[in-house]
N, C-alpha and C positions, 0 to 999 in steps of 0.2 A: 504494500500500500504506500502511495506517495504521501510524504509528510513534510509540512512546511512550518516556518515560524510566522504566526499571524500576529501583527501588532496593529492597534488602532492608532488614529492620528494623535490621540492624547497619550500615547505610550511615553514612558520615561526614556530620556536619551540614553543610549547604550554607547559606551566609549571604546569598546574593544570587541574583537571577535570572540574572545573567551567567554564574555558574558552572554553572547547570543548562542554559542554552540550548544549549551545545555538544553536549549529549547528547539533546536533544529533537528529534524529526523535524519537518521542515517540510511544510506542506500548502497547496496553492493552493486558491482559492475553488471552482473547478470540481471538484477532487477531493473536497472536503468535501461538496458537494451530491450527488455521485455515490455517496459512501459513507455518507451519513447514514442511509439505510435499512438498512444492514447493522449488526447488533448486535455490540458488542465481545465479546471472549472471556470477560470477567468484569466485575463491577461492585463498587464500594465505596460506602459511605454517606458523604454529606457531613455532617461533624460540626461542632458548635459547641463550642469548648473553648479552653483556654489553651495557647499554644505558648511553649516556652522554648528559646532558643538556648544550649545547655549544652556544656561541654567539660571533660573530666577530665584533670588533670595531676598528676605526682608532685611532692610537696613533702617538706620535712624538718621534723619536730617538734623544736623546741629552745627557744631563747629569743630568736628573731628574728635579723635580719641582724647580722653583725659590723661593728663600727666600729673601725678601726685607729687607735691613738693614737701619733703620732710626736712626739718631743721637739723643742723649740725651743732647747734648751740644749746646751752642750758640757761634758763632764766624765766622772766615773765614776758608774755606776749603783750607788748604795749601798743601795737598798731598792726593793721593788716589791710591790704587792698580790698576794696569792696567787690562782692560778686557782681559780674556783668561789666566791670571796668577793664580797660586794656592797659597793660603795663609794657612800656617800650624800653629800649636800651638805656641803661643807667637809672631806670625807675626803681622805686622801692616796692618789693613784694610784701615784706612784713618787717616789724621791728622787735628785737629782743632787748629788754632793759633799755629801751629807747635808742637803740643803735640799729641801723638799717642792714637788711640783706638785699642785695641789688641784682636786678636782671641784666645779663649780658647776652650777646648773640654768639652762637657757636654750637657745634655738634659734639665737642669733646667735654665730658663732665670735669669739673674741678676736682682734683684728687690729691693734690699736695700743696704745701706752702710754696709760694713763689717769692724768691728773694735773690739778691745779687749773686751771680754765679750759676743760676739755674739756666738750663737750656732744653729746648724741645718744642714740640707742636703746641703744647698748652701755653707756653710763653708767647708764641706768635699769635695765638688766638686772643689771649688777654691784651697784648699790645695793640692789636687791631682795634679792639673795643676802646681802649684808653685813648688812642688817637682819634677815633670817631667821636668821642665825647669832648674833644677839644684840648686834651692835654698833650703837649708836644715837648720837644727838646731831646728826643731819643730816636733811635732808628728802629723801625718796625721790622723785627726779624725774630729768630729763634733764641736770641741771647738776652737774658735779663741782666742789664748792666746797672752801674751806679746812676746813669742818666735815667733809666727806667724807674729806679727807686725814687729819684727826685720827683718825677712826674706823679708817681703813686702817692707820695706825701701830700702833694697839692690836691689830688683827688680825695684822699682821706680827710684832709682839712675841710673841704667843701661838704663832705658827708657827715662831719661831726665825729669822726673816728680818731683814735690815737694815730699820730703820724709816724708810723713805724717803717714805712717804705717796703713792707712785705705784705703779701696778700694771702690771707687764710682761706682755705677752700670753702669753709662754712659761710664766708661773707658774700659769696657770689653764687648765682644760679644761672646756668647757660640754657638757652632755648634757641630754636631755629629762627625765631624772629619775634616781633611783637606778639604778646600772648594775652588771651582773654581769661580773666578769673572766672572759672566755671562755678566753683562752690568753695565754701570755707569748711575746714575740718577742725578748726579750733577757734576760740573766741578771745577777744581782748581781755586781758586779765588772767588768762590761764597760765599756770606754771608748766613749763615744758622742759623736756630733756632731749638730748640728741636722739634722732630717729623719730620724734613725734611728728605726725602729719599736720601741716598748717593749712594748706589750701590745694585746690586742683586747678590746673591750667588746661586750656585748649588753644588751638590755633585761632587767630583772629578772623580768618576767612571762613565762610560757610563751607561745610563738608558733610559727607555721608560716611557713616561707619557701618560695617557689616562684620559679623562674627561667623566664621565658617568652621566646620569640623576639619580636622587634619586631612581626612580622606578627600576633601575637595580642594586641596592645595593647588591643583592644576588651574583653577579659576583665578587664582590670585597672582597675576603677573603685573609687576610694576610697569606703569606706562600704558597699560591696556585700556582701551575705550570701553565704557559700559553705558547701557541705557537705563534711565531712571524714570519710573512712573510715580507721579505725585498722588496724594490722596484724592484730588479732584479729577484724576485720570489724565491730566496733562502730562506730557513727556518732555524730558530734556536729556542731556548727555553729560558724562563726566569721565575722568581718567583716574586710574589707581595711582596714588602718590606714595603710599606707604603700606608695607606688608610686614606684620610683626607676629611672631609666635608668642603666645601668652599662656599662662597656666591659670585656668579658672579655679576658684576655690571650691572645695568639696561641699556638697549640699549638707552633709552631716558627718559625724565622726566615723561612720562605717563606710563612707564612700571615699574613693581615691580622687585626687584632683585630676581634671581633664585638660589636656593640651588643645588649644584652639588657635585659629588663624584670625587675627584682627586686621581688617582691611580698611584703609582710609581713602576716600574718593573725593577729589576736588571737582567742583562744578565748572563746566565750560561757560555757562551763562548764569551766573548767580542771580541775576534779575528774574530768571524764570521761576524761582521758588518764592518770590515775594517776601512776606514776613513770616513764613512758616518756620517754626523752630520746635525741636524735639518731636518731629512728626515722623510717623512710620511711612516708609516708601518701599517700592519694589525695585530691585536692582537686577538687571539682566546682564550676566557675565557671558563672555564668549571665550571659551578655552582654546578653541582651535578652528581654523578656517581652511577649507580646501576648495580652491577656485577651479572652475572649468573642468569638472570631473564627471564621469558617467555615474549615474545613481539609479538604483532600483529600490522598490519597497523591501524592507527586511524580510517580509513574508515570502519573497521570491527565492530566497536562498535555500539551497538543498545541501545538507552535510553529506558528503560522499564517504562511503566506508573506507575507501583507500586513502582518505585524508583530504582536507581542504573542502572547498565549497564549489557549487555550481549553480547555474540557473537553467531553466527550461525555455529555450527559445522556440517560439511558435511562428512558423512561416509557411505559406503555401499549403495550409491545411494539415501540416505535420509538425511534430515537436521533436527537438533534439537537445541533449544535455551539453552545455558549454561550461567547462571549468573556469572559475574566476578567482582573482586575488581580491581580497576585501581590504578596504581602508577605513575611513572614518564612518562611524555609525552616528547619525544625528537626525532627530525629528522623525523617526520612523523610516528613514531612508539609509542606505548604505552605499558607500563608494565602491565600485567594482572596476576591475581592469582585466581585459582579455582581448587578444588579437581577433577573436571570433565574434566580438560584440561591438555594436555601433549604435550611435544615437538614433532613436526612432524605432529600433527593434522592439518586438513585443515578447514579454516573458511571462510565464505562468505564475499566478498567485492564487491563494485560497479564495473561494467564492465569498 
C-alpha cells in the first residue's frame, strides 16, 4: 500500500528530514515497480519559489532587556535617579553617603582600581569618557599617566569626591549609551552593602524583547530582520540587536533553573508603535531562506526502503517514482532536487 506524509496548511514547520521521516511510509523496490502504474488519488504542481523557515513568538514592546545595577559600596542610599528618567554620560545613577556613582559609556565593566601606571583597554575606555566630559591635558590611549590622574582630580572635585587621582570600580557604571531607569530596587534611606541591587536600567530607545527556549536558538541571529504584529494588528519590522543566554530562576526548590535565549529587537520605524509600552506583540522570526528552489507538498514525499526519498511523478496518464534530495522543510512544503524533476511537473499527494 502507498503511504505518504499528509500535512495540513496549518502544520508546524519541520526543519529537517529527520523529523519528517518518522511519518513517511517506506516502500521497497518491488512494491514501487508494482504500483507505478497505479495513479495516486490526487496531484500537486511542482513549484519554483522561495521557502522560509519562519516561526512566530510572543514578545514584549518596551525599551529592551533590563540590566540590574548593584552597588559596590556600603552605606546609606541618599539619592537615586527616578524611574522613567534617562541618565547620560557623566550623570549620577545613585548616591551612597551623599557621594555619586556615575554612568559612563562602554562595553567593558569596571573591574579594578585605575591609577598611575595602569595600562589596558579599560584605561582607554575610561579616558575616552573623561575626554568626552571635557577634561583634557592627557593623551587618550591605553596608559594611565600622571596627566590622566591630574584630569581625574579635576573630575572628582566637580563631583564632590576626594581628589585622589585614582578611580575605584564601584564609583562608575558602564553602559552602551544613555540609559533609561526602568525601576528602583531600593529606596532612599536604605542601608546597603556591596552587591545590593539599587535600580534596573534599559536602553533609551524602544525595543522588543523575546525569550526563547534553547532549542530555538536557530531563530536568534544577530542582525536578522523580523516582522512585528502590534496589538491593533498593524505590522512593522525590526532587527535583532542582541542575543544573550540567561538562566531563568527555578519556579520552586524542587525545580532546576532553565537556560533561555533572550533576544532584543530594535524597531526600524519607532513611530509605528506610537505610545505603546509594555505591550504584548507577535514576532515573526525567519531562521533560514532558500531562494528559487523546487518545492512540493511534504505529503508528496515517499520514504524508499533502500534509503532516501522520492516523489511520484504523474504524466501522460502514468506514474513513475523519481528519487529526490530534500532540503528545507517550511510551511508544509519541502525543497527537492532531482535531474528528473522540473517546475510544472505534477506529483502525487494524498486525497
